[in-house]
C-alpha positions as CSV (number, residue, x, y, z in Angstrom):
1,M,30.0,-30.7,-58.2
2,K,32.5,-28.0,-58.2
3,Q,29.9,-25.4,-58.6
4,K,27.8,-27.0,-55.7
5,H,30.9,-26.6,-53.5
6,K,31.3,-23.1,-54.3
7,W,27.5,-22.5,-53.5
8,H,27.9,-24.1,-50.0
9,Q,31.0,-22.3,-49.2
10,K,29.2,-18.9,-50.0
11,K,26.2,-19.9,-48.0
12,R,28.6,-20.4,-44.9
13,W,30.3,-17.3,-45.5
14,R,26.9,-15.5,-45.4
15,I,25.8,-17.0,-42.3
16,G,29.0,-16.6,-40.5
17,G,29.0,-13.0,-41.5
18,G,25.4,-12.5,-40.4
19,V,26.2,-14.0,-37.1
20,I,28.9,-11.7,-36.4
21,L,26.8,-8.7,-37.6
22,I,24.2,-9.7,-35.0
23,L,26.6,-10.3,-32.2
24,T,28.5,-7.1,-32.8
25,A,25.2,-5.3,-32.7
26,I,24.3,-6.6,-29.2
27,M,27.8,-5.9,-28.1
28,L,27.5,-2.2,-29.1
29,Y,23.9,-1.7,-28.1
30,H,24.5,-3.2,-24.5
31,R,27.5,-1.1,-24.2
32,V,25.8,2.4,-24.9
33,K,21.9,1.4,-24.4
34,P,19.9,4.0,-22.3
35,L,20.4,3.7,-18.6
36,P,17.1,2.7,-16.5
37,P,15.5,5.8,-15.4
38,G,16.8,7.4,-12.2
39,I,20.3,5.9,-12.8
40,S,23.4,8.4,-13.1
41,Y,21.6,10.6,-10.7
42,E,22.5,14.2,-9.7
43,G,20.4,15.4,-6.7
44,E,19.5,18.7,-5.5
45,I,21.9,20.9,-3.5
46,Y,20.7,21.1,0.1
47,T,22.1,23.4,3.0
48,L,22.7,21.4,6.2
49,A,23.9,22.7,9.5
50,Q,27.2,21.6,10.7
51,K,25.5,19.4,13.3
52,D,23.7,17.4,10.9
53,V,26.9,16.2,9.0
54,E,29.5,13.9,10.3
55,F,32.6,12.3,9.1
56,L,33.2,8.8,10.1
57,Y,35.9,6.3,9.5
58,D,37.7,3.0,10.1
59,L,41.4,2.6,10.8
60,T,43.4,-0.5,11.1
61,Y,47.1,0.5,11.8
62,D,50.2,-0.5,13.8
63,K,51.0,1.2,17.2
64,N,54.1,0.1,19.1
65,G,54.3,-3.3,17.5
66,K,50.4,-4.1,18.1
67,E,47.6,-4.0,15.6
68,V,45.0,-1.3,16.7
69,Y,41.5,-1.0,15.3
70,D,40.0,2.2,15.5
71,H,36.7,1.5,13.9
72,S,33.2,3.3,14.4
73,I,31.1,3.2,11.1
74,F,29.1,0.0,11.9
75,D,28.7,1.0,15.4
76,E,26.8,4.0,13.7
77,V,25.1,1.7,11.3
78,Y,23.5,-0.2,14.1
79,K,22.5,2.9,16.1
80,I,20.6,4.4,12.8
81,I,18.8,1.2,12.4
82,E,17.8,0.8,16.1
83,K,16.4,4.3,15.9
84,A,14.4,3.7,12.7
85,D,10.7,4.1,13.5
86,D,8.7,4.6,10.2
87,F,11.3,3.1,7.2
88,L,14.6,1.7,6.8
89,V,16.3,1.5,3.3
90,L,19.3,-0.1,2.9
91,D,21.6,-0.9,-0.4
92,L,24.5,-2.8,0.3
93,F,26.7,-4.6,-1.9
94,L,28.7,-7.3,0.2
95,V,26.7,-8.9,2.8
96,N,28.0,-12.4,4.0
97,G,30.0,-14.1,6.7
98,Y,32.3,-16.3,4.4
99,T,35.9,-15.9,5.2
100,D,39.0,-17.9,4.9
101,G,39.1,-18.8,8.4
102,S,43.0,-17.5,8.9
103,R,41.7,-15.2,11.8
104,P,38.5,-14.2,14.0
105,Y,36.8,-11.8,11.7
106,P,34.2,-9.2,13.2
107,K,30.7,-10.8,12.7
108,L,29.4,-7.7,10.8
109,S,26.8,-9.5,8.5
110,E,25.3,-11.3,11.5
111,K,25.1,-8.4,13.8
112,L,23.4,-6.5,10.9
113,K,20.8,-9.1,10.3
114,Q,20.2,-9.5,13.9
115,T,19.9,-5.7,14.3
116,I,17.4,-5.3,11.5
117,K,15.4,-8.4,12.8
118,E,15.2,-7.1,16.3
119,Q,13.9,-3.6,15.0
120,I,11.3,-5.3,12.8
121,K,10.1,-7.3,15.8
122,K,10.1,-4.4,18.1
123,N,8.2,-2.3,15.3
124,P,6.1,-4.4,13.0
125,G,4.9,-1.4,11.2
126,L,8.5,-0.8,10.2
127,K,8.7,-0.5,6.4
128,V,12.1,-2.3,5.4
129,V,13.6,-2.4,1.9
130,F,16.9,-4.2,1.4
131,I,18.5,-3.7,-2.0
132,T,21.5,-5.8,-2.7
133,D,23.6,-7.6,-5.3
134,H,23.5,-11.3,-6.3
135,I,27.0,-11.7,-5.2
136,N,25.8,-12.6,-2.0
137,T,24.3,-15.9,-3.4
138,S,27.3,-16.1,-5.6
139,Y,24.9,-15.4,-8.6
140,R,22.0,-17.8,-7.6
141,S,24.2,-20.7,-6.4
142,H,22.9,-20.8,-2.8
143,T,20.9,-18.9,-0.2
144,A,21.9,-15.3,1.0
145,N,22.1,-16.6,4.8
146,Q,22.1,-12.8,6.2
147,I,19.4,-11.5,3.6
148,A,16.8,-14.1,3.2
149,P,15.7,-14.4,6.9
150,L,14.7,-10.6,6.5
151,K,12.5,-11.3,3.6
152,E,10.7,-13.9,5.8
153,L,9.9,-11.1,8.4
154,G,8.4,-8.9,5.8
155,A,11.1,-6.9,4.3
156,D,11.0,-6.2,0.7
157,V,14.4,-7.9,-0.5
158,I,15.3,-6.7,-4.0
159,Y,18.3,-8.3,-6.0
160,T,19.4,-5.7,-8.6
161,N,18.9,-6.7,-12.2
162,L,22.5,-6.4,-13.4
163,N,21.2,-7.1,-16.9
164,K,19.8,-3.9,-17.5
165,L,23.0,-2.1,-16.9
166,R,25.6,-1.5,-19.6
167,D,28.3,-3.9,-20.2
168,P,32.0,-3.1,-19.4
169,N,33.3,-6.3,-20.7
170,I,32.0,-5.7,-24.2
171,I,33.3,-8.9,-26.1
172,Y,32.4,-11.3,-23.1
173,S,29.3,-9.8,-22.3
174,G,27.9,-9.9,-25.8
175,I,28.5,-13.7,-26.2
176,W,26.9,-14.4,-22.8
177,R,24.0,-12.5,-23.6
178,S,23.7,-14.0,-26.9
179,A,24.1,-17.8,-25.6
180,I,25.3,-18.4,-22.2
181,G,22.9,-16.3,-20.2
182,W,19.8,-18.3,-21.5
183,F,20.8,-21.3,-19.4
184,G,20.5,-19.3,-16.0
185,Q,22.6,-19.5,-13.1
186,E,20.4,-21.6,-10.6
187,G,21.3,-25.1,-9.9
188,Y,23.5,-27.6,-7.8
189,G,27.0,-26.2,-7.3
190,W,30.2,-28.1,-7.7
191,L,32.9,-25.7,-8.2
192,P,35.0,-23.7,-5.4
193,N,33.4,-20.5,-4.3
194,P,35.7,-17.6,-5.5
195,M,34.4,-15.6,-2.4
196,A,36.1,-17.8,0.1
197,S,36.7,-21.5,1.0
198,S,34.0,-21.5,3.4
199,A,31.4,-20.5,1.0
200,P,29.2,-22.8,-0.8
201,K,30.0,-24.4,-3.9
202,V,29.1,-22.7,-7.3
203,T,27.8,-23.6,-10.7
204,A,29.8,-23.1,-13.8
205,R,27.2,-21.0,-15.0
206,S,27.5,-18.6,-11.7
207,Y,31.2,-18.4,-12.7
208,L,30.1,-17.5,-16.4
209,K,27.8,-14.9,-14.9
210,L,30.6,-13.6,-12.7
211,L,32.9,-12.7,-15.8
212,N,30.4,-10.0,-16.7
213,V,32.2,-8.0,-13.8
214,K,29.5,-5.4,-12.8
215,A,27.6,-4.8,-9.8
216,N,25.4,-2.7,-7.6
217,H,28.4,-1.6,-5.8
218,R,26.3,1.1,-3.7
219,K,26.7,1.0,0.4
220,V,23.8,3.3,1.9
221,V,21.5,3.2,4.8
222,I,18.7,5.4,5.2
223,T,16.0,6.0,7.7
224,E,13.5,8.9,8.6
225,D,16.2,10.3,11.0
226,A,19.7,10.0,9.0
227,G,21.3,8.6,6.2
228,L,24.9,6.9,5.7
229,I,26.9,6.8,2.6
230,L,29.6,4.3,3.1
231,S,32.8,2.9,1.4
232,A,32.4,-0.1,3.7
233,N,30.6,-3.3,3.3
234,P,29.1,-5.2,6.1
235,H,31.0,-8.4,5.1
236,D,33.1,-10.5,7.8
237,A,36.3,-11.0,5.6
238,S,36.4,-6.9,5.1
239,G,35.7,-6.4,8.8
240,F,39.4,-5.1,9.4
241,H,39.5,-2.8,6.4
242,S,40.2,1.0,6.6
243,N,37.0,2.8,5.5
244,I,35.2,6.0,5.4
245,A,31.5,7.2,5.9
246,F,29.4,10.4,5.9
247,K,26.4,10.6,8.1
248,V,23.7,13.3,7.3
249,K,20.3,14.7,8.2
250,G,17.9,16.7,6.8
251,E,15.8,16.9,3.3
252,I,18.8,15.4,1.4
253,L,17.6,12.0,2.9
254,K,14.7,12.5,0.2
255,D,17.0,12.4,-2.5
256,M,18.9,9.3,-1.0
257,V,15.5,7.5,-0.9
258,K,14.7,8.6,-4.6
259,A,18.0,7.2,-5.6
260,E,17.3,3.7,-4.2
261,K,13.7,3.9,-5.6
262,A,15.0,4.1,-8.9
263,V,17.1,0.9,-8.4
264,A,14.1,-1.2,-7.0
265,A,11.7,0.0,-9.7
266,Y,13.9,-1.4,-12.7
267,S,14.8,-4.4,-10.7
268,G,11.3,-5.7,-10.1
269,G,11.0,-4.6,-6.7
270,D,7.9,-3.4,-4.8
271,E,7.9,0.6,-5.0
272,N,5.0,0.5,-2.5
273,A,7.5,-0.9,0.1
274,F,9.1,2.6,0.0
275,P,7.7,5.7,2.1
276,T,5.5,7.8,-0.2
277,N,6.6,11.5,-1.1
278,K,3.8,12.6,1.2
279,E,5.1,10.6,3.8
280,L,8.7,11.4,3.4
281,D,7.7,15.3,3.5
282,H,6.0,14.6,6.6
283,L,8.8,12.6,8.5
284,I,11.9,14.6,6.9
285,K,12.3,18.1,8.0
286,P,14.8,20.6,6.8
287,S,18.0,20.8,8.5
288,G,17.8,23.5,11.2
289,A,20.2,26.3,12.0
290,G,23.2,25.3,14.1
291,Q,26.7,26.9,15.2
292,G,29.0,27.5,12.5
293,P,29.0,27.7,8.8
294,D,26.5,25.7,6.7
295,V,27.4,22.8,4.5
296,K,26.1,22.4,1.2
297,A,25.3,18.9,0.2
298,Q,24.5,16.6,-2.8
299,I,23.8,13.1,-3.8
300,L,25.7,11.9,-6.7
301,T,25.5,8.5,-8.4
302,E,27.2,6.6,-11.1
303,S,29.1,8.8,-13.9
304,K,27.8,12.1,-12.0
305,V,30.5,11.4,-9.5
306,Q,33.3,11.2,-12.0
307,D,31.8,14.6,-13.4
308,H,32.0,16.3,-9.9
309,V,35.3,14.9,-8.9
310,V,36.9,16.4,-12.2
311,K,35.2,19.8,-12.1
312,A,36.6,20.1,-8.4
313,M,40.1,19.3,-9.2
314,D,39.9,21.4,-12.5
315,E,38.6,24.3,-10.3
316,A,41.6,24.2,-7.9
317,E,44.2,26.8,-8.1
318,S,47.8,27.3,-7.3
319,G,48.4,26.9,-3.5
320,D,45.2,24.8,-3.1
321,E,45.6,21.2,-1.9
322,I,44.1,18.1,-3.2
323,W,44.0,14.9,-1.2
324,I,42.7,11.7,-2.4
325,G,42.3,8.6,-0.3
326,M,41.6,5.5,-2.7
327,F,41.4,1.7,-3.0
328,Y,41.6,1.8,-6.6
329,L,42.9,4.5,-9.0
330,A,42.9,3.8,-12.8
331,D,40.3,6.1,-14.4
332,R,42.1,8.4,-17.1
333,D,39.6,11.3,-16.7
334,I,40.7,11.3,-13.0
335,I,44.5,10.8,-13.6
336,D,44.3,13.6,-16.2
337,A,42.8,15.9,-13.8
338,I,45.4,15.2,-11.1
339,E,48.3,15.8,-13.6
340,D,46.6,19.2,-15.1
341,A,46.1,20.3,-11.2
342,A,49.8,19.6,-10.6
343,E,50.9,21.6,-13.6
344,R,48.9,24.6,-12.1
345,K,50.9,24.2,-8.9
346,V,48.2,22.5,-6.9
347,E,49.7,20.2,-4.2
348,V,48.4,16.8,-4.7
349,R,48.7,14.1,-2.0
350,L,47.5,10.6,-2.5
351,I,47.4,8.0,0.0
352,L,46.7,4.7,-1.8
353,D,46.3,1.0,-1.1
354,P,49.1,-1.1,-2.4
355,N,46.7,-3.6,-3.9
356,Q,48.7,-6.7,-2.3
357,N,45.7,-8.4,-0.6
358,A,42.0,-9.3,-1.3
359,F,40.2,-11.6,1.1
360,G,43.5,-13.5,1.9
361,Q,44.8,-14.1,-1.6
362,E,48.0,-12.2,-2.8
363,K,47.8,-9.5,-5.4
364,I,50.4,-8.0,-7.8
365,G,49.7,-4.3,-7.2
366,L,47.2,-3.4,-10.0
367,P,46.2,-0.7,-10.8
368,N,47.6,1.3,-8.1
369,L,51.4,0.6,-8.5
370,P,51.7,1.5,-12.2
371,I,49.7,4.4,-11.9
372,A,51.3,5.9,-8.9
373,S,54.6,5.3,-11.1
374,E,53.2,7.5,-13.9
375,L,52.0,10.3,-11.5
376,H,55.3,10.3,-9.3
377,N,57.6,10.4,-12.4
378,L,55.5,12.9,-14.1
379,N,55.6,15.6,-11.4
380,K,57.7,14.8,-8.1
381,K,57.3,18.3,-6.9
382,Y,53.4,18.8,-6.8
383,I,52.3,15.0,-6.7
384,K,53.1,12.9,-3.7
385,V,52.3,9.3,-3.0
386,R,52.2,7.5,0.2
387,W,51.1,3.8,0.5
388,Y,48.7,2.9,3.4
389,D,50.6,0.2,5.4
390,T,48.3,-2.7,5.2
391,N,48.8,-6.0,6.6
392,K,46.2,-8.6,5.6
393,E,43.5,-6.1,5.1
394,Q,42.8,-3.1,2.6
395,Y,42.9,0.6,2.7
396,H,39.4,0.6,1.3
397,S,38.5,4.3,1.4
398,K,37.1,6.0,-1.6
399,F,37.2,9.8,-1.3
400,I,38.8,13.4,-2.5
401,Y,39.3,16.5,-0.4
402,V,39.8,19.8,-2.4
403,K,41.1,22.2,0.1
404,G,40.8,26.0,-1.2
405,K,41.9,29.0,0.6
406,K,38.3,29.9,1.7
407,Q,36.0,26.9,0.3
408,S,36.9,23.1,0.3
409,I,34.8,20.3,-1.1
410,V,34.7,16.5,-0.2
411,I,33.3,13.8,-2.3
412,G,33.1,10.3,-1.2
413,G,31.2,7.0,-0.9
414,S,31.5,3.6,-2.7
415,T,32.9,5.0,-5.7
416,N,36.5,3.6,-6.9
417,Y,38.1,5.8,-9.4
418,T,38.0,3.2,-12.2
419,S,36.1,3.2,-15.4
420,R,34.0,0.3,-14.3
421,N,33.0,2.4,-11.2
422,L,32.7,5.9,-13.0
423,D,31.3,5.3,-16.5
424,D,27.8,4.0,-15.9
425,Y,28.6,0.3,-15.5
426,N,28.4,-0.3,-11.8
427,L,25.7,1.3,-9.6
428,E,27.6,3.7,-7.3
429,E,26.7,6.4,-4.8
430,N,28.5,9.2,-3.2
431,I,27.9,12.5,-1.6
432,K,29.3,15.8,-2.3
433,L,29.8,18.1,0.8
434,S,31.4,21.8,0.6
435,S,31.9,24.3,3.3
436,T,34.3,26.9,4.4
437,T,37.8,25.6,4.7
438,E,37.7,26.5,8.9
439,S,34.4,24.8,9.3
440,E,34.4,22.0,11.8
441,F,33.3,19.3,9.2
442,I,36.2,20.2,6.8
443,Q,38.5,20.4,9.6
444,S,37.5,16.6,10.6
445,V,38.5,15.6,7.1
446,D,41.5,17.6,7.0
447,D,42.9,16.2,10.6
448,Y,42.1,12.6,9.1
449,F,44.5,13.2,6.2
450,K,47.0,14.8,8.2
451,R,47.0,12.0,10.8
452,L,47.7,9.4,8.0
453,W,50.2,11.3,6.3
454,N,52.4,12.4,9.0
455,N,51.7,9.1,11.1
456,E,50.4,10.8,14.1
457,D,49.8,8.5,17.0
458,G,50.7,5.4,15.0
459,N,52.0,4.0,11.8
460,Y,49.6,4.3,8.8
461,T,51.5,5.2,5.8
462,V,54.7,4.5,4.1
463,E,56.8,6.3,1.6
464,Y,56.4,5.7,-2.2
465,K,59.4,3.8,-2.6
466,T,58.4,1.0,-0.2
467,Y,56.3,-0.8,-3.0
468,Q,57.9,0.7,-6.0
469,D,60.7,-1.9,-6.2
470,K,58.4,-4.5,-7.6
471,L,58.9,-4.0,-11.6
472,P,56.4,-1.1,-12.2
473,V,57.2,-1.1,-15.7
474,I,56.1,-4.5,-16.3
475,K,53.0,-4.0,-14.1
476,Y,52.1,-0.8,-16.1
477,I,52.4,-2.9,-19.2
478,M,50.0,-5.5,-17.4
479,Y,47.6,-2.8,-16.6
480,F,47.6,-1.5,-20.0
481,L,46.8,-4.8,-21.9
482,Q,44.1,-5.5,-19.1
483,K,42.7,-2.1,-19.9
484,I,42.7,-3.0,-23.6
485,F,41.3,-6.4,-23.3
486,Q,38.6,-5.5,-20.5
487,V,39.6,-8.4,-18.2
488,T,40.2,-6.6,-15.0
489,T,38.4,-6.9,-11.7
490,Y,38.7,-3.5,-10.6
């Protein structure tokens, strides 16, 4: 009997060891597996006239004790849609009207839906592709009210297949792929929705899907006339956030379409819903000559954003300036590049969100408070931090401006400076724009940063010390532990 007991014990160990090996292999493969074709894309460099490049922004700020909304991004989105005659391609992360009901939020999602519907009805031949994330169905727990009606009108609605992407939460996602994910997410919900109290209930399986913490985070609108790359979501609860956007025209629109077609292709979308290459060549003309110096433009997605941001900072010289406006700052490659630039006597100025609010819920300042503390203490002379003075909204901008003596670079779009956003886990899209430092476009970006930094015509930013009295050492430890165990939402 004793020998039989030992034999069963050995068998259990072998089975257990085999399960662990298989699970480990699944985890490692999905962490480093090949990306779908066309993902992590670096487009061609196009030459655009100044008139074909525009910097847009939304600002919420205080002036004489009153909250002021200087917003223009979605007005431009609606205008572009209303001018679409041949095709309309949208890739938007958050599109819903669920809020906490604490204030009358702008009806961004409903206005977007109505604008697209009216354009389809006015122009039945319009090709419409709407790519989005299943966050808008709370991971298949309910219908996306602002998106589903568009499909009924003939739009090709594509929900991104996130399972094809790599896993940032390696341990949990390995377990989810091996066991939990096979049960699906659809069904009757009974749990409170994490998005907002007004949103439909969700299933436990949808919560389990959410814990994989990855997304199609892109924010893009393209027609035959113009393209927009945004940091903003058409999401009602985000309607007061401060954001940025870039509007471009010319042949670069072909690369924007190409980047979206790649997402559709691996997510089961109908590639025939897109304009063909021949149609694009016919509809989109090169940017014509204009007054002032040209602008070089290039589309970047996923980890290519990190490559170009780090390169731009690494090439900055003593006397140059680096300006960063960012919602989340946590990626070590970016932080190291900032620190290296400061050592070369490059002036680094950061405007950061204090990470205190998220859709009506209080946050504890991660990751920006501990990171700002690290940068501030490392080099107080060349690294300066100011916090955007938020109320219940966010400073949701995501871009960098490297100001050289003769040439300057701007890179911006959907991408937060975190590993999840920069290391090929999320889908992201940015645009890189470079021109002479005295050009009209570069000056518009320069004016924006100076306005916020110096509080011109309003109260936008506050001093570093305003938020750094809240135990930054403890928060840095929390940030470090979250990074190790990969349980962050940023």
